[in-house]
C-alpha positions as CSV (number, residue, x, y, z in Angstrom):
1,M,29.3,-23.3,3.0
2,D,30.8,-22.3,-0.2
3,P,32.8,-18.8,0.6
4,Q,30.9,-17.5,-2.5
5,M,27.4,-18.4,-1.1
6,M,25.4,-16.9,1.9
7,K,22.1,-17.5,3.6
8,A,19.3,-14.9,3.0
9,A,15.5,-14.8,3.5
10,Q,14.2,-14.0,0.1
11,L,10.7,-12.9,-0.8
12,H,9.5,-14.7,-3.8
13,A,5.8,-13.5,-3.9
14,P,3.6,-11.9,-1.2
15,G,3.4,-14.5,1.8
16,D,6.4,-16.4,0.3
17,L,9.4,-15.9,2.3
18,R,12.0,-18.4,1.9
19,V,15.3,-18.9,3.9
20,E,17.8,-20.3,1.3
21,T,21.4,-20.2,0.1
22,V,22.0,-17.5,-2.6
23,A,25.0,-16.1,-4.2
24,K,27.1,-13.6,-1.9
25,P,27.0,-10.2,-4.0
26,S,30.2,-8.4,-4.9
27,P,30.5,-4.8,-4.3
28,G,30.6,-2.6,-7.5
29,T,31.9,0.9,-7.8
30,G,31.4,2.9,-4.7
31,Q,29.8,0.1,-2.7
32,V,30.9,-2.0,0.2
33,L,29.9,-5.4,1.4
34,L,28.7,-5.7,5.0
35,E,28.4,-8.7,7.0
36,V,25.2,-8.2,8.8
37,E,25.2,-8.3,12.7
38,A,21.4,-7.6,13.1
39,C,18.5,-6.4,11.3
40,G,15.2,-5.1,12.8
41,V,11.8,-6.2,11.5
42,C,10.0,-3.0,10.8
43,G,6.1,-2.8,11.1
44,S,6.1,-1.6,7.5
45,D,7.9,-5.0,6.6
46,I,4.7,-6.8,7.4
47,P,2.5,-5.7,4.7
48,R,5.2,-5.6,2.2
49,I,6.1,-9.2,2.9
50,C,2.6,-10.7,3.3
51,V,0.4,-8.5,1.3
52,T,1.8,-6.0,-1.1
53,G,5.2,-7.5,-2.0
54,T,8.2,-5.7,-3.0
55,Y,9.1,-4.2,-6.4
56,H,10.4,-7.1,-7.9
57,F,10.9,-11.0,-6.9
58,P,13.0,-12.4,-5.5
59,T,13.9,-9.6,-3.0
60,I,15.7,-9.8,0.4
61,P,13.6,-7.5,2.7
62,G,14.9,-5.6,5.8
63,H,15.9,-1.9,5.9
64,E,17.0,-1.7,9.8
65,F,20.5,-3.1,9.8
66,A,24.1,-2.9,10.8
67,G,27.2,-4.7,10.3
68,R,30.9,-4.6,9.6
69,V,32.5,-3.8,6.3
70,V,34.4,-6.8,4.9
71,E,34.7,-5.8,1.2
72,A,35.3,-2.5,-0.5
73,G,34.5,-2.0,-4.4
74,P,36.4,0.1,-6.6
75,G,36.7,3.7,-5.6
76,V,36.1,3.1,-2.0
77,D,38.9,4.0,0.6
78,A,40.3,0.7,1.9
79,K,40.1,2.5,5.5
80,Y,36.5,1.4,5.7
81,L,37.4,-2.2,5.9
82,G,36.6,-3.6,9.3
83,R,34.5,-0.4,10.3
84,R,31.2,-1.2,12.0
85,S,28.4,0.7,10.5
86,A,24.5,1.2,10.2
87,V,23.2,1.8,6.8
88,I,20.9,4.8,5.5
89,P,18.4,2.5,3.2
90,L,17.3,5.2,1.1
91,I,19.5,6.0,-1.9
92,G,18.4,9.3,-3.6
93,C,19.1,9.8,-7.4
94,G,21.3,12.9,-6.6
95,V,20.1,15.0,-9.4
96,C,16.4,15.8,-8.8
97,E,15.1,19.0,-7.1
98,M,14.9,17.2,-3.7
99,C,18.1,15.6,-3.8
100,R,19.9,18.8,-4.9
101,T,18.3,20.8,-2.0
102,G,19.2,18.4,0.7
103,L,16.1,16.3,0.8
104,P,16.9,12.8,-0.6
105,F,13.9,11.3,1.3
106,H,11.5,13.2,-1.0
107,C,13.6,11.9,-4.1
108,A,11.3,11.1,-7.1
109,S,13.2,8.1,-8.1
110,Y,14.9,6.7,-5.1
111,D,16.2,3.3,-4.3
112,F,15.6,1.7,-1.0
113,L,17.4,-1.3,0.4
114,G,14.8,-3.8,1.5
115,S,11.9,-3.2,-0.9
116,R,13.7,-1.9,-4.3
117,S,17.0,-3.5,-3.8
118,D,18.2,-6.5,-1.5
119,G,18.3,-5.5,2.3
120,G,19.3,-6.8,5.7
121,F,17.5,-10.2,5.9
122,A,20.7,-11.9,4.9
123,E,24.3,-12.6,6.0
124,Y,25.8,-10.1,3.8
125,V,24.4,-7.1,2.2
126,L,25.7,-4.5,-0.6
127,A,25.4,-0.7,0.4
128,P,26.8,2.6,-1.2
129,A,29.9,3.5,0.7
130,S,28.4,7.0,0.9
131,N,25.3,5.7,3.0
132,L,27.3,4.2,5.9
133,V,27.0,5.6,9.2
134,F,30.0,4.5,11.4
135,L,29.6,3.4,15.2
136,G,32.0,2.6,17.8
137,E,32.8,-0.7,19.2
138,N,31.0,0.0,22.4
139,V,27.7,-0.1,20.5
140,S,26.2,-3.6,19.8
141,G,25.0,-4.8,16.5
142,E,21.5,-4.9,17.5
143,A,21.6,-1.0,18.9
144,A,23.2,-0.1,15.6
145,A,20.6,-1.8,13.7
146,L,17.9,0.5,15.4
147,L,19.5,3.6,14.3
148,E,17.0,4.1,11.4
149,P,13.8,4.1,13.9
150,M,16.0,6.2,15.9
151,A,16.3,8.7,13.2
152,V,12.8,8.6,12.5
153,G,12.0,9.3,16.1
154,L,14.4,12.1,16.1
155,H,13.0,13.7,12.9
156,C,9.5,13.9,14.2
157,M,10.7,15.9,17.2
158,R,13.1,18.2,15.3
159,R,10.5,19.0,12.7
160,P,8.0,20.8,15.2
161,G,10.9,21.6,17.6
162,V,11.4,21.1,21.4
163,E,11.7,24.4,23.5
164,P,13.6,23.9,26.9
165,G,10.9,23.1,29.3
166,D,8.3,21.9,27.1
167,T,5.6,19.5,28.2
168,V,5.5,16.9,25.5
169,V,3.1,13.9,25.2
170,V,3.9,10.9,23.0
171,F,0.9,8.6,22.0
172,G,2.1,5.2,21.4
173,A,5.0,3.1,23.0
174,G,6.2,1.1,20.1
175,G,9.7,1.7,18.8
176,I,9.4,4.9,17.2
177,G,7.4,6.3,19.9
178,L,9.8,5.1,22.6
179,F,12.7,6.8,20.8
180,A,10.7,9.9,20.2
181,A,10.0,10.2,23.9
182,Q,13.9,9.8,24.5
183,W,14.7,12.5,22.1
184,A,12.2,14.9,23.6
185,R,14.1,14.6,26.9
186,L,17.4,15.0,25.1
187,L,16.2,18.1,23.3
188,G,15.2,19.9,26.5
189,A,11.6,19.0,27.6
190,G,10.7,19.5,30.9
191,R,8.0,16.6,31.1
192,V,7.6,13.6,28.9
193,I,4.4,12.0,29.0
194,Q,3.8,8.5,27.3
195,V,0.5,7.1,26.3
196,D,-0.6,3.6,25.6
197,I,-3.2,0.9,26.1
198,R,-0.6,-1.9,26.5
199,E,0.6,-2.7,29.9
200,R,4.0,-4.1,28.7
201,A,4.5,-1.2,26.3
202,L,4.2,1.3,29.2
203,E,6.5,-0.8,31.3
204,S,8.9,-0.2,28.4
205,A,8.1,3.5,28.4
206,R,8.9,3.5,32.1
207,A,12.3,1.8,31.6
208,C,13.1,4.3,28.8
209,G,12.6,7.2,31.1
210,A,9.2,8.9,30.6
211,D,8.2,11.0,33.4
212,T,4.7,10.1,33.5
213,I,2.8,7.1,31.8
214,I,-0.9,7.1,31.0
215,D,-2.7,3.9,30.5
216,A,-5.4,5.0,28.1
217,S,-7.3,1.7,28.7
218,S,-8.2,2.8,32.2
219,E,-7.5,6.5,32.2
220,K,-8.9,9.3,30.1
221,A,-5.7,10.6,28.6
222,V,-6.8,14.1,27.6
223,E,-8.1,14.8,30.9
224,K,-5.0,13.5,32.6
225,V,-2.9,15.6,30.3
226,M,-4.9,18.8,31.1
227,E,-4.7,17.8,35.0
228,L,-0.9,17.5,34.7
229,T,-0.5,21.0,33.1
230,S,-3.1,22.8,35.2
231,G,-5.5,23.1,32.3
232,R,-2.9,24.6,30.0
233,G,-2.5,21.6,27.6
234,A,0.7,20.0,26.3
235,D,3.1,22.3,24.2
236,L,3.7,19.3,21.7
237,A,1.9,16.0,20.9
238,V,3.4,13.2,19.0
239,E,1.1,10.7,17.5
240,A,3.3,7.6,17.0
241,A,0.4,4.9,17.5
242,G,-1.2,5.1,14.2
243,S,-4.7,5.1,15.9
244,P,-7.6,7.3,14.9
245,I,-8.6,7.4,18.6
246,S,-5.1,9.0,19.7
247,T,-4.8,11.0,16.6
248,A,-8.0,12.9,17.6
249,E,-6.8,13.1,21.2
250,A,-3.3,14.6,20.2
251,F,-5.2,17.6,19.0
252,R,-7.4,17.9,22.1
253,C,-4.5,17.8,24.6
254,V,-2.3,20.5,23.1
255,R,-2.4,24.1,24.0
256,R,-3.3,27.1,22.1
257,R,-0.4,27.7,19.6
258,G,0.9,24.3,20.2
259,R,2.3,21.6,17.9
260,I,1.3,18.2,16.7
261,S,3.6,15.8,15.2
262,F,2.3,12.8,13.2
263,V,4.6,9.8,12.5
264,G,2.1,6.9,13.1
265,R,0.4,5.2,10.1
266,I,-3.5,4.7,10.2
267,D,-4.7,1.9,8.1
268,G,-7.9,3.2,6.3
269,A,-9.6,6.4,6.5
270,W,-9.7,9.0,9.4
271,T,-12.5,11.5,9.7
272,M,-11.6,14.4,11.7
273,P,-14.0,15.2,14.4
274,E,-15.7,18.6,14.4
275,D,-14.3,19.7,17.8
276,V,-10.8,18.7,16.7
277,L,-11.1,20.8,13.5
278,T,-12.6,23.6,15.3
279,G,-9.7,23.4,18.0
280,L,-7.1,23.3,15.4
281,M,-8.3,26.5,13.7
282,R,-9.5,28.4,17.0
283,K,-6.5,27.4,19.1
284,E,-4.1,28.1,15.9
285,Q,-2.5,24.6,16.4
286,T,0.4,23.7,13.9
287,L,0.5,20.3,12.5
288,Y,3.5,18.5,11.2
289,G,3.7,15.4,9.2
290,N,6.6,13.3,9.1
291,W,7.9,10.4,6.8
292,G,11.5,9.4,7.2
293,F,14.5,11.3,8.3
294,D,17.0,14.0,7.0
295,S,20.4,12.3,5.9
296,Y,22.2,15.1,4.4
297,S,24.7,16.9,6.5
298,F,22.9,20.4,5.6
299,P,20.6,21.3,7.0
300,A,20.4,18.5,9.7
301,N,21.6,15.0,9.6
302,D,19.3,12.8,11.8
303,W,21.4,9.6,11.4
304,E,24.6,11.4,12.6
305,V,22.8,12.9,15.7
306,A,21.4,9.6,16.4
307,A,24.8,7.7,16.1
308,Q,26.4,10.4,18.3
309,A,24.0,10.0,21.0
310,L,23.9,5.9,20.8
311,S,27.7,6.1,21.0
312,A,27.6,8.3,24.1
313,E,25.0,6.0,25.7
314,K,22.4,8.7,25.8
315,I,19.7,6.3,24.2
316,V,18.2,3.4,26.0
317,V,17.7,0.6,23.7
318,E,17.5,-2.8,25.5
319,P,13.9,-2.2,26.7
320,I,12.8,-1.8,23.2
321,I,13.9,-5.1,22.0
322,S,11.3,-7.4,22.9
323,H,12.2,-10.5,20.5
324,R,15.4,-11.9,18.9
325,F,15.3,-14.5,16.3
326,A,18.1,-16.3,14.2
327,L,18.1,-15.7,10.3
328,D,16.4,-19.3,10.0
329,E,13.6,-18.2,12.0
330,A,12.6,-15.3,9.9
331,N,9.1,-16.4,9.1
332,E,8.4,-17.1,12.8
333,A,9.5,-13.3,13.5
334,V,7.2,-12.2,10.7
335,R,4.3,-14.4,11.8
336,I,4.2,-13.1,15.4
337,M,4.2,-9.5,14.0
338,R,1.5,-10.2,11.4
339,D,-0.8,-12.2,13.7
340,K,-0.2,-10.2,16.8
341,A,0.1,-13.4,18.3
342,E,1.9,-12.0,21.4
343,H,3.1,-8.5,22.8
344,F,6.1,-7.2,20.6
345,C,7.9,-3.9,20.2
346,K,11.0,-4.2,18.2
347,V,11.6,-7.7,16.7
348,M,15.2,-8.4,15.7
349,L,17.0,-11.0,13.5
350,V,20.2,-11.5,15.0
351,M,22.7,-13.2,12.6
352,D,25.0,-15.0,15.3
353,G,21.5,-16.7,16.4
354,R,21.4,-15.5,20.1
355,R,17.9,-15.5,21.6
């Protein structure tokens, strides 16, 4: 292949994802060019690729990626060359109120790699040097590419807080739910309970270290949590399934003055049952909404904490990766997730083609 060209999966319209040869981009001021090692296919990529489309066409999707810096643009220190890095996909404007107060994820006019600008479904990708999160050589490209959902999982735990000895119940054993449960343990939880209705998802939860798993297809989750806590209830429940049923149960299984942290996305409307609303009020529970991660050094940087834990091998990744596809197979990866053709957890595009 011409060294000025690369392979990429480009979205030309909703449902029209094409693997084709395109021009390799060149880094501008403050940018680097990364050779992509791996890119995760996020659940949010599926409606974006198949239904809603991106902000312009063509666009290269993919916001969960990592690689090696192979070219540095003007103003970028040459010491970055050769470094392995994950990339924070959100690019704040830097001047709005949210950016100035350290909350770029809430920027009013942000850019985002993989939806507003080209992302990681490609052999090479441009990124701001300031958005790099460096990782050691002991971290695989696939693990590094999962730093984004890892950071989201941490964020939904740090917002409500985990106190030493807490009982934490996580509804949903998808990628973010499995990371959230691991963070609960690392942040000091005394017992971590994971709930799902899928046998293979619960196997992953067990492999990732959950103390107790509850198969909600055959057990009543709330009753089981109450039994495990001697009727007190969990200190914190995390809803990571995006299910109306588990959303209600998250409230029902939490103690008085307990916390509920939402990170799952519900399709359509959700009506709050009367007993849930009454419990929220009478128990004085606190509800936390989560939509992303903190990426500034102050007050907290979920990415840096996640990178340190990953490099120290405190986070388990392998049980979370269910599928690996070559870039040429991007449409098959999307199809499996869109059609729910088989069980999946984290689907990866691996640029060396390893299955």
